[in-house]
Residue, then its C-alpha position, 0 to 999 in steps of 0.5 A: m690585830l691578826t687574822k684568824a688564819a694568821s693566829r692559828k698558824r702562829a699557834q701551830r708553830e709555837y705548839p707543834t705537838l698537842p698535849p692531852c685535853q685540859r678538861c677531860g684528859r683525853k689524848e685523841n682528837v685534841q685541838r687548839h682552842h683560841p679564847n681570844l684570837d687577838d692573842a695568838l699564843c693564848v691557847e687551850f688544848l681541848c678534845q673535839k667533844c670539849h671544844t664543841t661544847e665550849h663553842l656551843t655554850s659561848g654561842s660562837w659555834g657556826c653563825g652564833p646563837k640561835r635567834a627567835k623566829i616568828c611562826t607564819v601561822c600563829g605569830k608566836e616566837f619560837m626557838n626550837y628549830t633545827h635548820t634555818r628554813v623552819k617557818t612554823c612553831g610545831p606540828k599543828c602549825l605545820s599541818e595548818i600551813g600544809r592545808i593552806n598551801a594545798y588550798k592555794r594550789w588546788r583551789t579552782e574558780p568556776t569556769d565560764l561554762e559552769a557559771s553559765e549552766t547554773l545561772s542561765c535560764r533554760k528555755s525548756q524549763s521556763g517555757l519561754e520557747g519563743e522569748s529571748c533568754f539572757r545568760r549571765l557569765t562570770m569572767p575569769c577576772g571577776i567581771l559579770s557579763v550578760r549575753k542575749e541568746 
């Protein structure tokens, strides 16, 4: 069995001049197409356009045929993507994932000061001037602590 490079080189040596495309008859941009790389001398002469369509129809262009992907938002399979980093099936799911990411980025938890202001008992409002007042604080880790003032 020959490697791709050896098969191509053997075909170049065997056919140094390129005839017109065997499908459409064009004379410019003609390339050698190897339907089977094991047989180096079995070559079709195709123009660039016909060569590309041949590989696209056979699924041997690039990394092979496209594989179905699963949308990260709705979970359905989709095939209409243009590059490998696509994670959503369409514009609605794309806007939803943008909304989710914005929420993750800009979501703020109440700080200790905000929590203490809303949950504290104020001496002046409650009329407990001389008595002790307890302030309830929420720690960043979610643990509640009670502090005597």
